[in-house]
C-alpha positions in Angstrom: 16.2 23.8 19.1 15.1 20.7 21.1 11.7 19.5 20.2 8.8 20.0 22.7 6.9 16.9 21.7 7.3 14.0 19.3 4.6 11.9 17.8 5.3 8.4 16.3 2.5 6.8 14.3 2.8 3.1 13.7 4.6 2.4 16.9 5.9 -1.0 17.9 8.7 -2.7 19.7 11.4 -2.2 17.1 12.6 1.0 15.6 9.7 3.0 17.3 10.8 1.8 20.6 14.4 2.9 20.0 13.1 6.3 18.9 10.9 6.6 22.0 13.9 5.8 24.2 16.1 8.3 22.4 13.5 11.0 22.8 13.2 10.1 26.5 17.0 10.5 26.9 16.8 13.9 25.3 13.9 14.9 27.6 11.4 15.1 24.8 7.9 13.9 25.6 6.6 11.2 23.2 3.1 10.2 22.0 2.9 6.7 20.4 0.0 5.8 18.1 -0.9 2.2 17.2 -3.8 0.1 16.2 -3.1 -1.9 19.3 -1.9 0.6 22.0 -2.2 -2.0 24.8 0.9 -3.6 23.4 2.9 -0.4 24.1 2.2 -0.4 27.9 5.8 -1.6 28.8 7.4 0.9 26.5 5.2 3.7 27.8 6.2 2.7 31.4 9.9 2.7 30.5 9.9 6.1 28.6 7.0 8.0 30.0 5.3 8.0 26.6 1.6 8.4 26.2 -0.2 5.9 23.9 -3.2 6.5 21.5 -5.2 4.2 19.4 -5.3 5.0 15.6 -6.0 3.3 12.4 -3.6 5.2 10.2 -5.5 4.7 6.9 -8.7 6.2 8.2 -9.0 10.0 7.9 -11.4 10.4 10.8 -9.1 8.4 13.1 -6.0 10.4 12.1 -7.8 13.7 12.6 -9.0 12.5 16.0 -5.5 11.3 16.9 -4.0 14.8 16.3 -7.0 16.4 18.2 -6.4 14.1 21.2 -2.6 14.7 21.2 -2.9 18.4 21.0 -5.6 18.5 23.7 -3.7 16.3 26.1 -0.1 17.0 25.4 0.2 20.0 23.1 1.3 20.4 19.4 3.9 18.0 18.2 6.9 19.6 16.5 8.3 16.2 15.4 6.0 13.6 13.6 7.3 10.3 12.4 5.3 8.0 10.2 6.5 4.5 10.8 3.5 2.4 9.7 3.4 0.0 6.8 1.7 -3.2 5.6 2.5 -6.0 3.2 0.7 -8.4 0.9 3.2 -10.9 -0.4 2.9 -13.4 -3.2 3.0 -13.9 -7.0 1.4 -11.1 -8.9 -1.2 -13.4 -10.3 -2.3 -14.7 -6.9 -2.5 -11.4 -4.9 -5.9 -10.6 -3.4 -6.9 -7.1 -4.6 -8.4 -6.2 -1.2 -5.1 -7.1 0.5 -3.1 -5.0 -1.9 -5.4 -2.0 -1.4 -5.0 -2.4 2.3 -1.2 -2.5 2.0 -1.0 0.6 -0.2 -3.5 2.4 2.1 -1.4 1.8 5.2 2.0 2.3 3.6 1.2 5.4 1.6 -2.3 6.9 2.1 -1.8 6.8 5.9 1.4 8.7 5.4 -0.4 11.4 3.5 -3.2 11.6 6.2 -0.6 11.9 9.0 1.6 14.3 7.0 -1.3 16.5 6.1 -2.3 16.9 9.7 1.2 17.5 10.9 1.8 20.0 8.0 -1.3 22.0 9.0 0.0 22.5 12.5 3.6 23.2 11.6 3.0 25.6 8.7 0.9 27.7 11.0 3.9 28.2 13.3 6.6 28.0 10.6 8.5 25.2 12.2 8.6 21.4 12.6 10.0 18.1 11.3 8.0 15.4 9.5 9.9 12.1 8.9 8.7 9.1 6.9 10.2 5.6 7.3 11.0 4.1 3.9 12.5 0.8 3.0 14.6 -1.0 0.3 11.3 -1.3 -1.6 11.0 2.6 -1.7 13.7 2.5 -4.6 13.7 -1.0 -5.9 10.9 -3.6 -6.3 11.4 -7.2 -5.4 9.7 -10.3 -6.7 6.4 -11.2 -5.0 6.4 -7.9 -3.2 4.5 -5.6 -5.6 2.1 -4.3 -3.0 4.8 -3.2 -0.6 6.8 -1.6 -3.4 3.8 0.4 -4.6 3.1 1.6 -1.2 6.7 2.5 -0.4 7.3 4.2 -3.9 4.2 6.3 -3.3 5.4 7.2 0.2 8.7 8.4 -1.1 7.0 10.6 -3.7 4.9 12.1 -1.0 7.9 12.9 1.1 9.8 14.5 -1.9 6.8 16.6 -2.9 6.2 17.7 0.7 9.8 18.5 1.3 9.9 20.9 -1.7 6.6 22.5 -0.8 7.1 22.9 3.0 10.8 23.7 3.3 10.3 27.4 2.3 7.6 27.5 5.1 10.0 26.3 7.8 9.0 22.7 7.9 11.6 20.0 7.4 10.4 16.8 5.6 12.7 13.8 5.5 12.5 10.3 4.1 14.7 7.5 5.6 15.4 4.6 3.3 16.1 1.6 5.6 17.9 -0.7 3.2 17.9 -3.9 5.1 16.3 -5.9 8.0 16.2 -4.3 11.5 17.2 -6.2 14.6 14.1 -6.5 16.8 13.3 -8.3 20.1 13.6 -12.0 19.2 15.0 -11.3 15.8 18.8 -11.1 15.2 21.4 -12.0 12.7 22.1 -15.7 12.0 25.5 -16.8 13.3 26.9 -17.2 9.8 26.0 -13.6 8.9 27.0 -11.2 11.7 26.2 -7.5 11.3 23.8 -8.3 8.5 21.0 -6.5 10.2 20.6 -2.8 11.2 20.7 -1.8 14.9 17.5 0.2 15.7 19.3 2.4 18.1 21.7 3.4 15.4 18.8 4.2 13.0 17.2 6.2 15.7 20.4 8.3 16.0 20.1 9.0 12.3 16.6 10.3 12.9 17.8 12.6 15.6 20.5 13.9 13.3 17.8 14.9 10.8 15.7 16.5 13.5 18.7 18.4 14.6 19.9 19.6 11.2 20.3 23.3 10.6 17.9 24.7 8.1 20.7 25.8 5.8 21.5 22.2 5.1 18.4 20.1 5.5 18.4 16.5 4.1 15.2 15.4 2.4 16.4 11.7 2.0 19.0 9.5 3.6 19.8 5.8 3.2 21.0 3.5 6.0 22.2 -0.1 5.4 24.4 -2.8 7.0 28.1 -2.2 6.1 28.3 -5.8 4.9 25.8 -5.4 2.1 27.1 -5.8 -1.4 26.4 -2.6 -3.3 
């Protein structure tokens, strides 16, 4: 069944833009949520998407986002959480407030958005909730403890929600993006062609998850450049 409305939280000009364009090509209306929705004006003009302001780590703002989307566009039957935050540096030098912020955006915001989406979808017995993961979802890197903590937690949230909500008709998926994504102004160095992921190709993987038959739902999938050494 073709979705009637998709909501992307944590929208920007990379993967989220590719997702918005894909939904537009499939004639699926799109709502884009960001802390800085003014930056989405060009994308909204291109895709016909509606933009909303939202701080994903604030419960009142997330609840208000869903109220606003439902009131103006209807209930989303696809919700994608694409927000994250980092606090890089040696473990001994990290600022606790920065770490708390990174975990709040990467994981707690995912919970808030997932909770609101689940309440709508369980009531009608259908829907898809997708969470954007990263290499850090499954392996921690030096000087990246805060990002790893947030992404590990988001993965646990997705797994728990998938097992709880699948029997109620709601598909929950977690996409591990194991590598850097090409974005406007950011491409592979000449000496390393194909070392970054094409956001349009990633978006096609999201569409595959959205389109899966309930008899064979995927809760997690990894995407990575073919040149990566396993």
